[in-house]
C-alpha positions as CSV (number, residue, x, y, z in Angstrom):
1,M,0.0,-0.1,-0.1
2,A,1.4,3.3,-0.9
3,L,2.0,5.8,1.8
4,E,-0.5,8.8,2.1
5,R,1.5,11.9,1.2
6,P,0.9,15.0,3.6
7,S,-0.7,18.1,2.5
8,P,1.4,20.9,1.5
9,E,0.5,22.9,4.7
10,S,1.5,19.9,6.8
11,A,4.6,19.1,5.1
12,T,5.7,22.8,5.5
13,Y,5.0,22.8,9.4
14,R,7.0,19.4,9.5
15,L,9.8,20.9,7.7
16,L,9.6,24.1,9.9
17,D,10.2,21.9,13.0
18,F,13.1,20.2,11.4
19,V,14.7,23.7,10.5
20,M,14.1,24.9,14.1
21,E,15.7,21.8,15.4
22,H,18.8,22.4,13.2
23,S,19.0,26.1,13.7
24,K,19.1,25.6,17.6
25,K,22.2,23.4,17.1
26,L,23.7,26.3,15.2
27,W,22.8,29.0,17.7
28,T,24.5,26.8,20.4
29,S,27.5,26.3,18.5
30,Y,28.0,29.9,17.7
31,R,27.5,30.9,21.4
32,H,30.2,28.4,22.2
33,L,32.4,30.0,19.5
34,E,31.8,33.4,21.1
35,E,32.9,32.1,24.4
36,M,36.0,30.6,22.8
37,M,37.0,33.7,21.1
38,D,36.5,35.7,24.3
39,L,39.0,33.3,26.1
40,Y,41.4,33.3,23.5
41,L,41.6,37.1,22.8
42,K,42.3,37.4,26.6
43,G,45.1,35.0,26.4
44,R,43.7,32.1,28.2
45,T,44.9,28.6,27.8
46,N,42.7,26.8,30.2
47,K,40.8,23.5,29.2
48,R,37.6,25.4,28.6
49,I,38.7,26.3,25.1
50,K,39.2,22.6,24.3
51,E,35.9,21.6,26.0
52,L,34.0,24.2,23.8
53,A,36.0,23.0,20.5
54,E,34.8,19.3,21.4
55,A,31.2,20.6,21.9
56,I,31.1,22.3,18.6
57,K,32.4,19.3,16.8
58,K,29.8,17.2,18.4
59,I,27.1,19.7,17.5
60,E,28.4,19.8,13.8
61,K,27.8,16.0,13.5
62,E,24.5,16.2,15.2
63,G,23.3,19.0,12.7
64,N,24.6,16.8,9.6
65,D,22.2,14.0,11.1
66,I,19.4,16.4,11.0
67,K,20.3,17.7,7.4
68,L,20.1,14.0,6.3
69,H,16.7,13.5,8.1
70,I,15.3,16.7,6.2
71,F,16.6,15.5,2.9
72,D,15.1,11.9,3.4
73,Y,11.8,13.7,4.3
74,L,11.8,15.8,1.3
75,A,12.6,12.8,-0.9
76,R,9.6,10.7,0.7
77,I,7.0,13.5,0.3
78,G,7.7,14.0,-3.4
79,E,5.7,16.5,-5.1
80,A,3.5,17.0,-2.1
81,L,5.4,20.3,-1.3
82,M,6.0,23.1,-3.7
83,Y,9.3,25.2,-3.7
84,R,11.4,22.0,-2.4
85,E,14.4,23.5,-3.9
86,D,14.1,26.5,-1.8
87,W,13.9,24.5,1.5
88,M,17.0,22.3,0.3
89,R,18.9,25.5,-0.3
90,L,17.8,26.9,3.2
91,I,19.1,23.6,5.0
92,L,22.2,23.5,3.0
93,N,23.1,26.9,3.8
94,L,22.3,26.7,7.5
95,D,24.5,23.5,7.6
96,T,27.3,25.1,6.0
97,L,27.3,27.8,8.6
98,L,27.6,25.0,11.3
99,D,30.5,23.6,9.4
100,Y,32.4,27.1,9.3
101,V,31.7,27.8,12.9
102,D,33.4,24.3,13.6
103,S,36.2,25.2,11.3
104,I,36.9,28.6,13.3
105,S,36.8,26.7,16.4
106,F,39.3,24.1,15.3
107,R,41.9,26.9,14.5
108,L,41.1,28.8,17.7
109,S,41.9,25.7,19.7
110,I,45.2,25.2,17.9
111,A,46.3,28.8,18.4
112,A,45.4,28.7,22.0
113,S,47.2,25.2,22.5
114,K,50.3,26.6,20.8
115,K,50.1,30.0,22.6
116,W,49.9,32.0,19.4
117,Y,48.2,35.0,20.7
118,P,47.2,38.3,18.9
119,T,48.6,41.8,19.9
120,P,46.0,44.0,21.9
121,E,45.2,45.9,18.8
122,V,44.6,42.8,16.7
123,A,42.3,41.5,19.7
124,E,40.3,44.7,19.8
125,G,39.9,44.4,16.0
126,F,38.6,40.9,16.2
127,K,36.2,41.9,19.1
128,R,34.6,44.6,17.0
129,F,34.4,42.1,14.0
130,L,32.9,39.5,16.0
131,L,30.4,41.8,17.5
132,L,29.0,42.6,14.1
133,V,28.9,39.0,12.9
134,S,26.9,38.3,16.3
135,V,24.4,41.1,15.5
136,M,24.0,39.5,12.1
137,F,23.5,36.0,13.7
138,D,20.9,37.4,16.1
139,K,18.9,38.9,13.3
140,L,19.0,35.5,11.4
141,R,17.7,33.9,14.5
142,Q,14.9,36.4,14.6
143,S,13.8,35.7,11.0
144,L,13.9,31.9,11.4
145,T,11.7,32.1,14.3
146,M,9.3,34.4,12.7
147,L,9.1,32.3,9.5
148,Q,5.8,30.5,10.6
149,A,4.2,33.4,12.2
150,D,5.0,36.5,10.3
151,A,6.3,36.2,6.7
152,L,6.3,40.0,6.2
153,K,8.4,40.5,9.1
154,V,10.9,38.0,7.8
155,L,11.2,39.9,4.7
156,E,12.0,43.1,6.7
157,V,14.7,41.5,8.7
158,C,16.4,39.9,5.7
159,N,16.8,43.3,4.3
160,E,18.5,44.4,7.5
161,L,21.0,41.4,6.9
162,E,22.0,42.9,3.6
163,D,22.4,46.4,5.2
164,L,24.8,44.7,8.0
165,E,26.8,43.0,5.1
166,G,28.3,46.2,3.8
167,E,29.4,47.2,7.5
168,I,30.9,43.8,8.1
169,D,32.9,43.9,4.7
170,E,34.4,47.3,5.9
171,H,35.6,45.9,9.1
172,H,36.8,42.8,7.5
173,R,39.1,44.9,5.3
174,E,40.2,47.0,8.4
175,L,41.0,43.9,10.4
176,G,43.0,42.4,7.6
177,L,45.2,45.5,7.4
178,I,45.6,45.5,11.3
179,L,46.7,42.0,10.9
180,L,49.3,42.8,8.2
181,E,50.9,45.6,10.3
182,S,50.8,43.6,13.5
183,N,53.9,42.3,15.2
184,V,52.7,38.8,15.8
185,S,54.5,35.5,14.9
186,F,54.1,34.1,11.4
187,Q,52.3,31.1,12.7
188,A,49.8,33.3,14.5
189,L,49.4,35.5,11.6
190,I,48.4,32.6,9.4
191,L,45.9,31.3,11.7
192,L,44.3,34.7,12.7
193,H,44.1,35.5,8.9
194,E,42.2,32.3,8.2
195,I,40.0,33.0,11.3
196,C,39.4,36.4,9.9
197,E,38.4,35.1,6.4
198,R,36.0,32.4,7.9
199,L,34.1,35.0,10.1
200,E,33.6,37.1,6.8
201,T,32.4,33.9,5.2
202,L,30.0,33.4,8.2
203,A,28.5,36.9,7.4
204,D,28.1,36.0,3.7
205,L,26.6,32.7,4.4
206,A,24.1,34.3,6.7
207,V,23.0,36.8,4.0
208,R,22.5,33.5,1.8
209,V,20.3,31.9,4.3
210,G,18.3,35.4,4.5
211,D,17.8,35.0,0.7
212,S,16.7,31.5,1.1
213,L,14.2,32.6,3.8
214,R,13.1,35.5,1.8
215,L,12.0,33.2,-1.0
216,I,10.1,30.8,1.3
217,A,8.6,33.9,3.2
218,M,7.4,35.3,-0.1
219,H,5.6,32.0,-0.8
220,R,3.8,32.3,2.6
221,A,3.1,35.9,2.7
222,P,-0.5,37.1,2.4
């Protein structure tokens, strides 16, 4: 007997549940990263940094499992849901964000274990840069939580993400210059440059998630 396919509306609510489950992993992972960055920029080498890196790695694997469950669900419901490609793009971008958080935490843990620390000026540059990225993540979280209840508000917040992107690009260039002019070891310079680039990529990916949300919200808007 063939399985009864869900209605488009029930399929959408089920997908929203999956996306919320995955995004909770992302927010937890990013908060861990913020704590790691704070400890590292203060010159701490305690075991907490290693614990946070291990927690982020575990969350990344859990997020990947959720992504696979979503893909399996999308395959099973077939054509019951319109705009499946938009949902797939959303979860792929969310999962890539999770991957990048893990890649940054890996590099931070190495830098801390080797005691490759930034200068005070570089540390302040990273704090300013991370603050902007955190604001973008908070807005992304807001837009995801509103997707089910207020599609028009989602569109508004997604526009704010694009406005933030320009400011983040400016700070990215500024931090890159500060790094080049700093008196840090070559090893620290390489790792800090990679962390800087990946933080900027996090912001770019957040905008991509916003674009995916915008498409889905447009379908759901009255």
